[in-house]
Each structure stands twice: as structure tokens, then as C-alpha cells.
N, C-alpha and C positions, 0 to 999 in steps of 0.2 A: 504494500500500500504506500502510495507516495504522500509526502507531506505537502498540503496545499499552501500553507503559509497564509499570511494576511491577504494576499491577492492571488487569485487563481486564474490562469490563462484559459480563455475559451478557445480551444483549438480550431473550432469551425470558422471563426472569422477574426481571430486575433484580439478580440475585445479583452480588456482587463476589467474584471468586476470583483467587488469584495465578496468573500465567502460568507461573511456576516455583515449585515447593515443594521445599525441601530438608529431608529428615528423616534422623535417625541413630538406629540401634538398637544397644544394647549386647547382645552375645550372652552366654548363660550360660557359666560356666566349663566347659571340656570335661573329659573323663575324665583326660587327662594332667595338666592343670593341678591338678585336685583330688587326683590321686595324689601330686603334688609337695608337697601341703600348702597350696596357694594357697587363701585363704579370701575374698579381696576383690578387687574390680576397681580399677584405677588411675583409672578414669573414674566420675564420679558425675553423675546428673541433678539439676539444681537444682530448687527448689520451684516455679518457673514452668512447668516441663515443656518449656521451649524453650531451655534452656541446658545446657551440658555443662562440667564442671570436670575437668581432668586433673591428677593429681598429677605433680610434677616427678620425673624419673628420679634415682636415687641419693639420695633423701631430701632433695634441695634444698628450701629454704624456699619456701613459696607454691605456687600452682597456676596453670595456664593456663585461661582461660575462653573458651568459644566459644558463639555463638548460632545457632540453627537455627529453622525453622518448627515442627518437631516433634522431640522427643527422647524415645525410648522406652527404658525400662530392660529388663533381661533377663527380668523377670517379665511383660512386656506380651504379651498373647495375639496370635496370628496374626490372629484375627478382628477385634480392636480396631484393629490396624494397617490391615487391609483397609477397615474402616469409615471411617477417617480419610483414607486415601490412595487406595485402589482404587475404592471406590464412587463418589466424585465423578468419577473418570475415565470410568467406564461411563456415567454421566449425560451428561457432556459429549460422549462419543463418539456417543451416540444423537442428539445435537443437531448432529452433523456436524463436530465439532471433531477435530483431530488430537491424539492423546494418547499418551503413553509413560510407562511406569513402569520404571525400571531400578535395578539394584543395583550398587554400585561398592565395591570394597574389596580388601584383600589376600587371599591364599589363607588359608582357614580362618576368615575373618571372619564367615561366616554368610549369604552371599549366596544360596546354593542353598536353605538352610533357610527363609529369609525368603520367597523367591519360590515354591518348589514345596512345601516342607513335607513332610509324611508323610501316610499314609492317615488316621491318627488326629488329626493336627494339620495340616490343609491350609494351604498358604501363600497369598500374595496372588494368584498366577496362578490357582490352582484356584478361589478365591472369585470372582475376576473372570470366569472362564469360566462358572461356574454362574450368576452374576447376568446375564451377557450372554445366555446361552441362555434363561433364564427371561424376560427382557425381550423377546427376539426372538420367542418363541412366544406371548406375550400381546398382541402388537401386532396 
């Protein structure tokens, strides 16, 4: 078995793609948060689009910074996230690679919304199913 390392070459077209991609998405404020008068998040996406800054609890000075492969703010569309994260997985799955897309987080953090979405705003799974079915029928 070969060691893939942090980047794995895709022999079919020479693309380099990460073996593991970690993305984070900030969810919009929910109705309860808005009803309490909350107007801002404690987390902010930095200008690179790959960093997240968290305000310290209790008004402490400074903030905590974290880096990810992708960071999406609460205004990012489901489709944009699919294009960045889901579409490449479909491409690699049709080339015989094992692929997985999962959501992890606490209750209420937006996992179900991100993956399944709604009829008017479908999530990553719906986009992936549609793309997979289209590709399978055009082969």
C-alpha cells in the first residue's frame, strides 16, 4: 500500500487534490437568537476565506484564530458549497475512488440544513444525487 501523503496525485489527469479537506460553515442566526436581540456572530471569516476568528467569551481581549481548507460565512449558498466540496467528490467517485462527505457539529449547528437543505434550497446531498444521476445516465 502506498502512502498518499497530504496531497494525492490523480493519475487520470494530473490534478492534485487533498486527500482530506476540512471546511467550516457559519450558520445564520436562528429565530430564537434574533428574538433575543442577537445581531452578530462570535465567529468571523477572515479575508483569505480559509481562516476563522472567534471572539473570546466574556469580552476578553483578543481573539482565537483557526485555519481550514474552506471557511464559509452564513451568506454562502448551498450550491456554492456543493461546487467546492461535493462536485469534486462525484468526479473522483466516477474514477473509482472512495469518497465521503460528512457533517460534524453540535445539535443545532446546521448539519441537516447543510446536507439535505429544503425543497427551495437543496443541500449538498441533493446536489450530489442529481449530479451522480445525470452522470450515470450520460455514460
